[in-house]
Structure formats: C-alpha cells, structure tokens
N, C-alpha and C positions, 0 to 999 in steps of 0.2 A: 553542384548543382546537383537536384536528384532527377536520375533519366527515367520519365515513366512511359516512353516509347518500349521498354524491357518488356517482357513476361513479368518478372521479379523485377520493380523498380528499385533502385540501389544508385550507390555513387562510391562505389567502391570498384568501379570496372570491370564486374561479373564478366562481361562474355568475353573478356581476355582467357580467363579460364574454362574453359567449356566443359572438362570434368568436374571441377564445382558447380557450374551453372546446371549440369544436368541434373546431379543429387539431388541440388535443392526444387529441379522443377520437380523433381521425383517426389518431392516430401510434400510439395504443395499441395495434390489430389487428398492427400489423407488428413492438410491442413484443413482443408476445405470441409469433407467429411465432420471433423471432429467440430467444424464451426456450425454445421448444420445438424448437428447431432444434441450442441451442449453450448452454442449459442444463446444470444438471448430467444427467448421462445415465441411465437409466432410473429415474427420482424421480416421476415427476408425480404418479403415486398415492397412495405415501408420503404420512403424516400426521407433520409433526415440530413438536414442540414448540418454536415461536417466539417472538420476542420480535419483539412488535409496538409501533411508536410512537403512543401513545394523545396526547402532549404535548410541548411544543418545553418546559416545563418542568423544570429541574434535576431535581426531587424527584419527579413525576409522568410522565414521557413514554414507562414501555413496559408494556406488561401481555402475559402469558405465555400461551400456549394452543395446541391441535396445529392444522395448517396443511396442506393440499397445497399446494405454492410454487406451480403456477398458481393458485392461489385465493388468494395472499396479495394483503393491499392497498396496495399500490404509490403513491405519492402525493408531494406536492409541500409540505414543511414548511419554511419559515423562519423563524428565532429574532425574537421583537417586537421593533417599529422602535421606536429609539429617537430621539424627533424630534430632539434636540438634538446627536444625533451630527455631529461633524465629519472634515473629511478631516485626518487628523493628521501628514501629512511629504510632501516635493514642494512642488513648485510652489504648489499648490492650499491648502497648509497653513492649517488656519483657518476655510474656507470650508465651509459649511454641505456633507454628506453627498450625492450626488447621489441623485436619487430615478428620473432618467432618463439614458440612456447619451449622454454629452456628443459632438456631432457629430466632435470632429477625433480621437478615440480611438475611433469606432465599429469598425474592421477590427483593429485593436489587439486590444480587448478580446474583441471575438468570437473570436478565434484562440486568447488564452487560454482561452475556457470552452470552445472545442472540443476543443482540447488534454487538458485533465484532464478532462472530461467521455469522452474516448475510452479514457481507462486504468478509466475503473467496465466496461464489460461485455467488455474482454480480458481482465480476470482470469478472470472468469467461464469465459469462454471455455478459459482455461489450464489451467483448476481441473475442467472438466469431467466426466474419467473418475474422478477420485480417491474417489467416492464409491462403485465397484466393488470397493477393494481397502482397506476404513475398518479402522483399528485398535479401534475401538468402537462401539458407537453414540452415545456423548458425542462421539467425533470426529467423526462422521458430521453428528452435529446440527449442531455447531460449524462447519464446512464450510459445510452448507446456509444457516445464517443469515449468515454472510459472502457468501455467494451473491445470497441477497435481497436484504441490505442494499447491496451494489455498484449493483444492480440499481436500487435505489429512487436511489442516487447518482449515477442516469445520468440517471432521472427528472428529477432537482435541477438537472441542464445543460441537460437540452432545455424545462424550462419556462422558464428564461431564456433562452436562445435561439430560444424561440417569442414568447415574451411583447416582448421588445426588442429584436429583430431582423428581423424582417418575414419576406420572400420568403425571405434567405439565409439566415437561422437558421432556416428551415423545413427547407431544401434542407442545411443543417450536419448537424440532426436526423435525415435521413432518413441521411445519409452514416454516421453514426455506429453505426446499425445492418447495414451493408453490409461495412464493414471485417472483417476476420479476423485473429484473433492469430496470428502466424506465416504468413500467407498469402503465396504469391511473387510474388501481382498486387495486390491491396491490403492489405498489411498493417497494423497497427494503426500508429498516427504515434511512437512512442516504444518502442529499440529492446529494452528489457527487460522490453514486455509481448509482444513475438514471440518471446520464451523460452520452449520447455517445461516445465511443471511435471509432471513426470512420477512423483513419488512424494511422499509424505507428509514426508520430509524436505525436499523442495526446498520443499513448500507453508509448512511450518514457517518456513523460513527468508524464505521468501517475504514471509509476513507480519508476521516481525520486523524484515526489513530495508527490503521495499517498501511494505508499507503504511504504515511509520512515516515514508519518503519521504514519501509520500502526506498524512501528517500534518502536515508542515514546509511542502509545498507549500499544503494549505489553509490554516494557519497565515498563511502571508504571503496567503493569498487573501482572509482575513479582516479584514484590514487594509484591507482598498481601499477606495477615496474613493467607486466603485460601491455602495452602500449593500444592494442585492437580493443583489448577489454576496456582501459580507460577511458578509450576516444569513443565505446559505443555506449556507455554508461554516463558520458558528459551527455550527450545527444537525449538519452530515455531523460535523464530529471527535467529536462525543457519540458517536455508530455509528462513529468508525474505534477506539475506544481499545478495543472488544471486539475488531475484528481483530489488532490488536497484542499483545493479552492471549492469543488463541489462540498466537499465532505462539512467542513467547516462551514458556510453561508449555509448548506442544508438544516445543520444544529441549530445555527444562529435565528433562520427565521421560524425556527418551531418556536423555538423559544420566542420569539417577538411576538406569534401570535397565541399562546398561552398566555403571555402576558398581558397582553390586550382585551384577552378574555377573563381573567382573574380580576382586570380592574374594571372594566365594562359592568361584571357583575358581584364585584364584590363577595369574591370568595377566594377560599387560599384551602380549606380543605381538597385533599388528595380525588375523594369521592366526586363531591361537587364540581370540581372542575373534570373531571372525567364524566360528569353527564351530560357537560356543554358539549361533546366531541372534541376536546382538544387533552394534547398529553401530559400528565401531571408532571411536577419540577422533580418530585422523588422519583418518578419510571426513569426520570431524564438520568439522575443521577445513578440509577441502579443498571444500567446501558453504560454509563462513560467508565464506572469501575469495572463490569463486564472485559470492556473491548480495550480497555488500559492495561489490564493486567494479563490478558493473552496476550496481547502485543508484547508486553516489555519481556515476555518469553521468549520472543524472538530472537532477540541480541543472544541468547545461550544463556552459558554458566560463568557466573561471575568471576571464577578464576579458571581460566582455557589454554591448555596447552595446543591445542591446534589455533587459538586467535595469537598466542605468542611466536607459532612458529610461521600461520599468515603473514605476519610483521616482519619476521626478523628477515625471511626469504624474500620479501618486497612485492607479493601478492595481494595484498589487501593492508592500508592505509587507516589514519585516524579520520577522524570527520575535521573536514579542513586543513591536510595535514601538513601543507605549505607554511600556514598563519601559525603554526606551534612554534612559540620561541625553547627549544630544548636541541638535543643532540642528535635527534629524531631516529637516534639507534635504543637508549634505555635500558641498556644492558642493567645500570647500577639507580634505578630510579624507580620510584613507587607510590603506587597507588589505594584507598581505602576502598574495601568490600564492608558490607553488611555480614552477619550472621546472627544464626540463634545460638544462644548459650544457657543450656538452663531454660526460665522462664524469663530471659530478656533477651534483646537485641543488641548486637556491640558492633562496635568499628572497628576493623583489622586491613593493617597495610600489608600490603602483598605485591610482590614483583609487577611492577607498570607493563611487562611484557605480557606475563597472564589476567592480566585486567582489564584488557584493551576492549570485552564484551562490554565490560561493565564502566566505563569511560566512556564509549558508544551511548549506552542507555541513559547514562546522566545529561550525553548534549542531549539525548533524544527528550528527554523528561525535562528538560528546562524549557526547550522548543513549545512542548506541547502546553507546557503552563501560559504562556501567554496567549495561548487560544481560549482556554478556558478564563485566563481573566476577561478577553475580550468578551465572552459569552457572560461573565457575571456583572460587567457593566451594564448588558442589554436588560438583566432582572434589576440592578440597581436604579437604572433610569425611569423603571417600571414603577419605583415606590416600595417593592417588595424587598422583607428580609432575606430572603433564601437565597445561599450560595454552594454553587457549583464547586466540588474540591476532586482533587486530585487523592486515591488511596494510598498508601504506604506500597512502598516498593515489593516488600515484601505478600503484600495481598493477593489471595488465591494463586501462589504459585507453584508451577509443574517443574520448573526447568533449574537447577540453581542452588544455589546456601537454602532458598525459603524452599524448595522443596520438600512437601512430606511435613510441613508444617501446619499450624492452622494462626494466621495472624489477622487481626481487624485489620478496618481501613484506616484505623488510628493509629495501628503500629503493635498494638497489644499480641501479646504469644500466649493462645487460645489454649484451652482443650478440646479436643474433637467434640466433646459434648456439646460446651459453648458454641462452637462453629456451626453444627450442626442446626441450635436452636435459634443461630440469628442469619444463618447464609443469603435467606430469600428477602432479608432486609436489608441487606447490601447488594443485591445480585438479582436479575429480572425473575419471577418465579414464571410456570405457566401461566397463572394466572395474568400475572402483568404480559405477557407475549401474547396471550389471546386478546385482552384488553385493544393493544397496539394494532394488533393485526384487523381488530373489528372494524379500526378506521380507515381499512384498505381494501373494503371488500370488491370496489370496483374501479375504473381510471376516468378521471379526468382529462379529456383531451379537446375540448372546447377551447381555442386560440385565445388567451388570455383570463381562462376560469383555473383557479386552486383550489383542492380540497381545503377545506374547514379548518382542517388542524396544522396548518403550514400557511405564512405570510410568502407574498410574493418577492423576489428579489429586488434588491434596489434599481439594476438598469438588465438589460440581455443583453444576450451574445452578438458578438461581433456588431455592437451598438445598434442591434434591431431592439422594436421596442416589443414591451410584453406581452404584445397580441400578432406575435408574431407566428406563422405556421412553419412550428423548428420541425413537425415530423409531417407529411403527407399520408394521409391514409387512402388506398385507390381500390 
C-alpha cells in the first residue's frame, strides 16, 4: 500500500532513510516552483476529478475525487519486489537481479534514467496552454490527469537518482527542472520533446504516438537487471495506458465528427469540409505523418553500439523479453535494417545486438498500425473512401540510416528539390496549423457540451455521465 500520511507519499519505506528523505524534501519545493511556472496555465485554483494511486496492485491502485492540482499527492511507487527475480538477458543472464547499481555500469545507467526522466516534465511544458482552448470538461480533465501523472513519473526517476547515485544523482535531478521544452539555450534532451503542441489535434497525436513510444521504452526498461528501475517502470506503465487511451479515442472522436458532417452535408472536398468547422481528413493525415516520423526517431539509430551495450550488460531489454524464444544473448543472431543505396532503399542484415533499436521500433510500428486500422474502420463505416496510412519508416527522419535523405511517404528516394516541392502536401503547413487553431479559439466548459469539431466519447470517466462536472471553476 501507499502511505499518504508522509510528506512524500511512498511505498518504499522512505522514512527509514532520513538522509534520502531530507534530500527529496529539499527537491520538492523546486518541483512545485517548476509546476507553478510550467504546469497547466491558469489551473491552480481548479478542482479536478482526478485519479490518485492508492495501491500498486492491479485491482486496487486508484481512487477518484476532486483535487486542486498543486495539492495532488505526487509520490514514489514501485511494484512489489520479487525476491526470486533474475537478470533475463545478456552476459549476466541467470544471476539475481541487482538491488544496487553495479559500479561498472553506474554512469551508463544514470544516463538512461536521466533521459527517461527528462521526457516527463517536457510533455507537461509542451501542453501547458491547451487547457485554455479545451473542447469539453471531459477533455480538460483528461489532459490534467495526463499532466499530473507525467509529474509523478518525474518523481519516479528522481527517486532513483537520489537513492542510488549520490551527489551526481542530486545534480541531475536539479537539472531536470532547469531544462525547458523548446528552449534555445537549455532544451530538453530528445528532439520530439522540443516540438510545440499548439492545438488539441497535436495533443491527441502526441499521446497516441509519443506516449506509446514511452510505453515501449518503459517496457524495455522494465526488463532491466537493475531491479528498482524495473519495478518503477512496471508501475509507470499502468498509468501510461490512460495517456494512450486519451490519444487514440481523441483522434477517433475527431474522425467520427468529421465523417458525420461530411455525410450530412454530402461534401468531400477539404475546403468544403473546413468551411463546416471540422478538421478535414487530409489534414489528419498530415498530422499523423509528422507525429509518426518524429516519434520513431526517438528509438535511436537503426544500428547502435549503445543499444548493444545496454542489452549485453543487462540494463535494457527488448519488448516482452521473457516471451521471446531465443537464447537472450544474441551473440550470433542477425536482424534486418533498411538503408539508402543510390536511389533505392535496400534491406541489410546486421548483428541483432546492434539492431535492438530497430527491433523495438518495428514492434512499435506493428502496434501503431492496429490503432490506424481502428481509425480507418470509423471512416469505412461512414461510407467514405479515404484511408489513413502510416508513412514509410524512412519518411522525414533526422536520426539513423535515413537522416540526410529525402524519402516520400510511399518510400521513394527523392531529390531535395522534389522534397521541397511536396513536403507540405505530406506534413502540416503554416496554413494547416492556423486553420486547426482557428477552431480552438475558446474553451467549452459547460458540462455535457462539446466543441463542434469533436464527437462526445462513448462513456464518461469512472462510469460518470458525460454531463458530469469533471472540472469545477471556483
């Protein structure tokens, strides 16, 4: 169970380590200063119907109630320890999982934790203004739930830094609150977390695509031989599922509303659809192309010596590592990667150890395709011929084998001139962003009401009706 009587709620018996407790209590005011500066804009007095973790057990880990977000009880929650757990891959396969950081892996493991931790406050910063143009109280509550849970995920990584990395860890924890998304001088570590999220369509795409990258990265870290990291990530995955739900259902509802309007008014031309105050399907495709491409860059280079090292040393596994039927060492295994040769894309087999990023990316793409298929079912059921598609994995890439090349969504190698002539047919232009933002000039906060460009959800949160007062304005 989680002890909410403590200043910092936790299930790690924090009170027994007074030095650690004092260090985290010293960090806590800096975190609150960050939240007031960079958390959701003009939200601090609102009462929000939020879910709060009360247990890490699958059948009883949350309760719902009204909370002012600055009063949300952020804390430190790890899955229960399995004393029999072993390292399941790499050169340490079969050894007991580590309860302390192996000295030879200290700096590498710290870098892994910092990189993951940096993504959590970044997404809050990217989304901080969206509450001012929310399409409903239901959606406003959902983005606030995402925000407070991203804040708790930051706490999870900061605990690991303080508990296991001494002064270096404390300094890294402070730096997590100093970087800013999109800042020219002190940006966030990963590129996708410096991109603006200027509207709700971008937010839903982000939570579908980029939060799902978070899921796959957390799944890989949940296999770690360093047991406290694995246990931390397993609980974080429980909360991450809601973020992906918000993204997939948000896009589904936009598609549903657009299709309803197209059928009712018998229009298909994008400009005619826009004139009716909903988001046209080609613009949805452009947003999809952009968010997919910047997200798959987050997996890293197609062939990576760092990925091989993380795996061999037992720090980071594959997606669902223990379900894979192989030797879990991979010394002699191969995996295919794509690269550009002349004006063609070719397949080349490389060491499976160096291709671990690519394998994780492929696992991710397979799951993403399932979501796109569900979106297309909505369009198909409306009797429309348009279909959303994932672009080629080489499209608009800045990292890996495709960096520096110009690849069309269909996988054709282009000249720079051809790319320049077509890029805004494939990705949102300034005019596209301007149109989408024009639909979101105010916020809809009457219970049960929704903006014209999005359909209501099928059901409310925690079995509440759609006209429930999910956010109270005092």
